[in-house]
N, C-alpha and C positions, 0 to 999 in steps of 0.2 A: 251054528245057531239054529235052534229048532223052531218050527212053526208055532209051537205052543208058547215058547218064550216071546216070540214076536207078538202073538195075540195078547198074552198077559201084560207085557210092557205097554202095548198100545192101549189096553184098558186102563192101566195105571196112569198113563199120560192123559187120557181122556178124563179120568176122575180128577186129576190135578187141575185140568183145564176148567172143569165144572166148578171146582172150588174157587179158582181164579175169577171166573165170570160172575159167580153168584155172591161170593163173600168179599174177596179182596178188592175187586173192582169197585165195590160200593163204599169202601173206606176212603175218606178224603185225607191223604197224606199231605203234609206240608211240602211245598216245592214240587208238586206233581205226584206221580204214583210209583208203585212197585209191582213187578210181575213175578209172582212165585212160579208161574209156569215156565218162563224163560230160564229162571235160575235152576229149577228142577231138571229141565231138559239139558242144561249145560252140565249139571252134575252127572246125569246119565251118560251123556255123550263122552265126557272125559274118562269115565270108567269102562267104556266099551272097547272091544277090539276094533280092527279095521272095518270089517263088514258091518258090525253092529252100529258103529257111529254113523255110517252112511245111511243105513236103513232107518235107524231111529231119528236121525236128523230129518229125513224126508217125511216120515210118519208124524213126527212132532210138528213140523211145519204145516202139514195138511190139517192137523187138529187145530192149529192156530188160525188157519184160514177160515175155520168155521165160526169165528167170533162174529157176533151180531153188530158189534161196534166198529168192525173193520170196514172201511170204505175203499179198500184196495182191491186190485184184481185178484181173483182166486188163484192161488199158486205162488204168490209173491213170497209169502212166509216160507212155503215149502222149498222154494229155490234158495232163499237165504239160509235156512237151517241145513239144507243139504250141503251147501257150500261150507258152512261151519263144520259139519260132520266130516267133510272131505279134508279140511285143514287139520282137524283132530286126528283123522286116520293116517294122514301122511306124516304127522309129527308125533305119533304115538310113542315111539322109543325115547324121544327127547323130553316128553312130558313127564315120564316116570310115574311113580306111584304116589299119589297125593294123600292117601289115607293116613300115612304116618306123619304128615305135616299139615295139620288142620288150618292154620292161619294162611299158609301158602295156597291151600286148596280154596279157601274163601276168596282170597285175592284173585285167584285164577278164574273162579266162577264170576266174580264181579267184572273182571276185564273182558271175559268172553261174552258175557251178556251185553256189555256196551258195544263190543265189536259186532255182535250179531245185529244190534239195532242200527249201527252205522251201515252195515252191508244192506240191510233192508231199505234204508233211505237211499243208498246209492242205486239199488235196483229200481226203486221208484223213480229216480231221476232218469235212469236209462229208458224206462218205459214212458217217460213224458208225463209223469203224475205230479200233481200239485201237492207238495209236502208241507207247505206252510212256511212261516218265517224260520230262517236259519238259527237265530238265537233261541227261539222257543224249542226247536228240536235238540239243540245242544243242551239246554237246561233240562229237558225231559230225560235225555240219556244220562246226564250227570246225576240227576235226582234218583233215577232208577238204580244207578251204580251205588250211590250212597245208601239207599234203603236196602239194597241187596247185601251190602257189606254189614249192615246192622241186623238184618232179620234172618239171613240164610244160615248163620250158625245154629239157630234154633232148630231148623228143619233138616240140616245136613245129616245128622245121625239117623234120622227117620228115613230119609231118602236112600241112604246107603244100606240100611237094614232091609228095606222093601226090595231094593235091587238084588240083594243077596238071596232073598226069598224067591224072586222071580227066576233065578238061575236054575237050570236043570241039573240033575245029579252029575252028568258028565262035565258040565261047565264049572261046577264047584271044585273039581279035582285039580 
């Protein structure tokens, strides 16, 4: 993986994060909200190789820690997303190629975004952080999963195309 690709993908993640914070976070979805950023990050992590999923999991988590609405310790999202990237990298062979099966890919992105939020909450509990009522957190995770299932099929082809454009010539072969 080249340094230029890491830079370009980091800029893409930051751009999606800005869209998330300025546009999507302002939309009032019924039953809580939707995170395009987490869904896009899950798509990128699932398409990466072993090293890429770890690196982009960490970088994606650091970008999420920049959120002005987050009242969590800096690095909590980075730790959660690095853990998700590790899970993806270890199970890369069993995940297979999702591009041929779009419905399975959407379901995988929904499930992995829900698992990343659960891991984030568990890390918060380990750090002694007040996470709010249990039922509210479960409703937030379920609502995000529902909206991800409905909305990510629109953005999935765009994210896959942009990722292909970010690959270097050696990586495209």
